[in-house]
Every structure is written in C-alpha cells, then in structure tokens.
C-alpha positions, 0 to 999 in steps of 0.5 A, spaced: 512 431 510 507 428 506 504 433 500 497 433 504 501 437 509 505 441 504 498 443 501 496 445 508 502 450 509 501 453 503 494 455 504 496 456 511 502 461 507 497 464 503 492 465 509 497 470 512 499 473 506 491 475 504 489 476 511 495 481 511 493 485 505 487 486 507 489 489 514 494 494 509 487 496 505 483 497 512 490 502 514 489 505 508 481 506 508 483 509 515 489 514 513 484 517 508 479 519 513 484 522 517 487 526 511 480 528 509 478 530 518 485 534 516 483 538 510 488 533 505 487 528 500 489 523 496 491 523 489 490 516 487 483 512 490 488 506 490 495 504 492 501 505 488 507 499 488 513 496 487 511 491 482 516 487 477 515 480 473 521 480 472 522 474 476 518 469 481 517 474 486 514 479 482 507 477 484 508 478 491 506 486 493 512 487 498 511 495 497 504 498 498 505 507 497 499 512 499 500 519 496 497 526 498 496 533 498 493 538 502 487 542 500 489 549 502 495 548 496 492 552 489 490 548 483 496 545 479 493 546 471 491 539 471 485 539 476 488 532 479 494 535 483 496 541 487 501 545 487 505 544 493 509 538 497 507 530 496 506 527 503 508 519 502 506 513 507 509 507 504 509 501 508 515 496 506 515 489 506 522 487 504 527 482 507 531 485 510 527 490 513 522 490 520 515 492 516 514 500 518 
C-alpha cells in the first residue's frame, strides 16, 4: 500500500465518522421533536458526552447523551430543571458493544 492509498483510506474513514456524527445529530433533532409532541423538553440544547483528552482516543466522541424531562412536572427553583424524573437516551459506540 502506498502513501496515496493510505491517504485515501484515512479520508474515507473520517468521512464515515463525520457522516455517523451527522446522522446522530439528525436523530437527536427528531427525538427533540417527538419529545415536544409528547410534552417533554430537552434539558440541554446540545448533547452531553463522555470525553477525555488524556489519550489519543479522547478526540473521538464514542457516547452521546440527551436528557429530557416532562413539562407537566413542577419547576425547580433554578428555573431550568423540573421536579421529576430525568429520562436519558445514550448512543454508545464502545468497542465491545454493538451500537444501540
């Protein structure tokens, strides 16, 4: 394999990762819409993530998390959270698991 082939393989790999991340964003956008239709709200406008820059794999995001609460629960004093359960959705790409 020559350098040109390695470069193409690396570009292809990053394209797959970028497309995967794009699809995750689309899924979360759709989930936010479903949540609104069912009287839930997303606690944060963005996703949460497990991330560490302590090693070379820290630049990749392998776990995406969104939190929701029911709008019918009473407000907490901070004005953002509800006094009720927090529902979470996680998309996880750990090596030893099938994405789910």
